[in-house]
C-alpha positions in Angstrom: -19.4 -83.9 -28.5 -22.7 -85.6 -27.6 -25.9 -83.7 -26.5 -25.6 -85.3 -23.1 -22.0 -84.1 -22.7 -22.9 -80.6 -23.9 -25.9 -80.3 -21.7 -23.8 -81.4 -18.7 -21.0 -78.9 -19.5 -23.5 -76.1 -20.1 -25.3 -77.0 -16.8 -22.0 -76.7 -14.9 -21.0 -73.5 -16.6 -24.3 -71.8 -15.9 -24.7 -73.3 -12.4 -28.1 -74.6 -13.2 -29.5 -78.1 -13.0 -29.2 -80.0 -16.2 -33.0 -80.5 -16.3 -33.5 -76.7 -16.2 -31.0 -76.2 -19.0 -32.9 -78.7 -21.2 -36.3 -77.2 -20.2 -35.1 -73.7 -21.2 -33.7 -75.0 -24.4 -36.9 -76.7 -25.3 -39.0 -73.6 -24.4 -36.7 -71.4 -26.5 -37.0 -73.7 -29.5 -40.8 -73.8 -29.3 -41.0 -70.0 -28.9 -38.9 -69.6 -32.0 -41.1 -72.0 -34.0 -44.2 -70.1 -32.9 -42.6 -66.8 -34.0 -41.7 -68.2 -37.4 -45.1 -69.6 -38.0 -46.7 -66.3 -36.9 -44.4 -64.5 -39.4 -45.6 -66.9 -42.2 -49.2 -66.1 -41.3 -48.5 -62.3 -41.2 -47.0 -62.6 -44.7 -50.2 -64.3 -46.0 -52.4 -61.7 -44.3 -50.4 -58.9 -45.9 -50.3 -60.6 -49.3 -54.1 -60.7 -49.5 -54.9 -57.8 -47.2 -57.0 -59.9 -44.8 -57.2 -60.3 -41.1 -58.5 -63.8 -40.6 -58.8 -67.2 -42.3 -62.5 -66.4 -42.7 -61.7 -63.2 -44.6 -59.3 -65.1 -46.9 -61.9 -67.8 -47.5 -64.6 -65.2 -48.3 -62.3 -63.4 -50.8 -61.6 -66.7 -52.5 -65.3 -67.7 -52.6 -66.4 -64.4 -54.0 -63.7 -64.2 -56.6 -62.1 -61.1 -55.2 -58.8 -62.9 -55.4 -57.8 -65.9 -57.6 -58.2 -69.3 -56.0 -54.6 -70.2 -57.0 -52.4 -69.7 -55.1 -54.7 -68.3 -52.4 -56.3 -71.6 -51.7 -52.8 -73.1 -51.0 -52.0 -70.2 -48.7 -55.3 -70.7 -46.9 -54.3 -74.3 -46.2 -50.8 -73.2 -45.1 -52.3 -70.6 -42.8 -54.7 -73.2 -41.3 -51.8 -75.7 -40.8 -49.6 -73.0 -39.2 -52.4 -72.1 -36.8 -52.8 -75.7 -35.8 -49.0 -75.9 -35.4 -48.9 -72.8 -33.2 -51.8 -74.1 -31.0 -50.0 -77.4 -30.5 -46.8 -75.7 -29.6 -48.6 -73.5 -27.0 -50.1 -76.7 -25.5 -46.6 -78.2 -25.2 -45.1 -75.1 -23.6 -47.8 -75.3 -20.9 -46.5 -78.8 -20.0 -43.0 -77.5 -19.3 
């Protein structure tokens, strides 16, 4: 079954316009991605007992925690934050 066929069938089944079905699906996907990225950030926060990227950077710089793998986690956190921000921007366009 193609995506187009499935969206049409779902639209009819739910008595919603197909565009609304697609919009809700996209929104749901973006919200899920945001939650997963936030979970990754929460795990890093917990691992190093920090609240912010700045706190993690400070602990690395002062030697309170080893630079490896903390530096990689810092980069991951920063990228996840950028990803989340971009997803929020996209949700505002829906």
